[in-house]
N, C-alpha and C positions, 0 to 999 in steps of 0.2 A: 504494500500500500504506500502511495507517495506521501510525503510530508504534508500534513493537513494544514490548511489555512482558510481564510474567509471564502475564497473562490471555489474550493473543492470540498467543503465540509458536509454537503448534502449527500446522503447515501441512499442507494436504491437496493431493493430486495428483488432479485431477478425473477424468481418464480411468481411473485405477485405482480410486480410492475410490468414485466415484459412477456409473461405467459398467461397467467390466470385472468388478469383484468382485460387484456386485449381480446382473449377468446370469449369471455363473458360479454364484453361490449359488442363484438361481432355477432354473437348469437342473439343478443337483444335487438340489434339493428335488423338482422335477418328476420326475426320473429315479427317485429313491427312492420317491416316491409310486406311480409306474407299476410299479416292481419289486414292490410289495406288492399291486397291484390288477389287474394284467394277466397274461394267460397266458404271455406272453413275458418272464417275470420275470428270466431270466438276461441277456437282451440289455439290459434297462433297468438291471440291477445293474451291468453292465459300463460302461454310459454314466455311471452315478453315480460309479463308481470313477475313470473317466477325468476327469470334471469336478472331482472332488476333487483328483486329481493336478495338473491344470492350475492350479487355485486355489493349491495349496501351492507349486508351482514358481514361478509368477509372483510370489507374495508373497516367497518366499525370495530369489530372484535380484534383484528390484528393491531390496529392502531391504539385502541383504548387500553388494552392490557399492557402492552409494551410501553406506551408513553406515560401512563400513570405510574408505573414502577420506575421508569427512568427519571421522571420529574422528582419523585421522592428521593431517589438516590443522589441526584444532582444537588438538591437542597442539603442533604446530609453531608455530602462531600464539601460543599461550600462552608457549612457551619464548622466542620472539622478544620478545614484549611484556615479559616479566619481565626479560630481559637488558637491554632498552632502558631500563627504569625503574630497575634496580638495579645494572647492570653485572656481575651475578652470573649463573651458569648455573642455570636452573630445574631441571635434571636432579638437582641436589644434594638438593632437597627434594621432587621429583616423586614419589619412592617413598613418601612419607608420605600421598599423596592417591590415592584410587581414581579410576577413569575417570569415574564419574558426577559426582564433585566437580570434576574438571578441566573436564568439559564444561559444568558450571553456571557455573564461574568466567568463562567466555568472555563472559558477558553483563555483567560488571562493567566500568565505564569505567576508564581508566588511574588516575584520581584515587582510586578505591576498591579497586583490584585488590590492591595489596600488603597493606593492612590486612585485606582479606577472606581472602586466602591465609593470613595469620598466624592469624586468628580460626578459619578452617576447620581448620587443623592443631591449634590449641590445644583447640578444643571438639569436634572431629570432627563438624562439621556435615554433615547429609545434603544431597542435591541441592535439595530443596524449600526448606530453610532458607537455603541459600546464595542461591538466586534471590530469596527474600523479603527477604533482607538488603540487596539492591542498592537504593540510593536512586535513582540515575540510570541506568536500564536502557540498555545498549548493544546495540541490535538486531543480529541476525544475519539479514539479509535475503536471503542467498544460500544458505541451508542447504537440504538436500535433504529 
């Protein structure tokens, strides 16, 4: 895996993004087409609804479980890193940051983290601004 930075930190899961979802979308489109062009339109409409439901369920479940766990782990990691660097509990200032700010701060190395947290609170930086402010990107190679 190449060194991670702002431009390449998004990750794809090949079976879902490039196989399952395209196949389901193709079958959904085909079913919708047949629902409007065939005499058995109700059967094809039911297939289209079924494929749409399968698409939505697969997407929601895969994303929901993984991201919920990842969000919790990122917050715990940031709390630990902040305590290790300052000797103070992160929970005291955590309420001043929203989730997207906290998740963006995980890419900052220890040398930049404290100053970036202070800058984020003072200037209310958004996620993209935080990521672009990082000089030495700390890759998260195990993210979902």
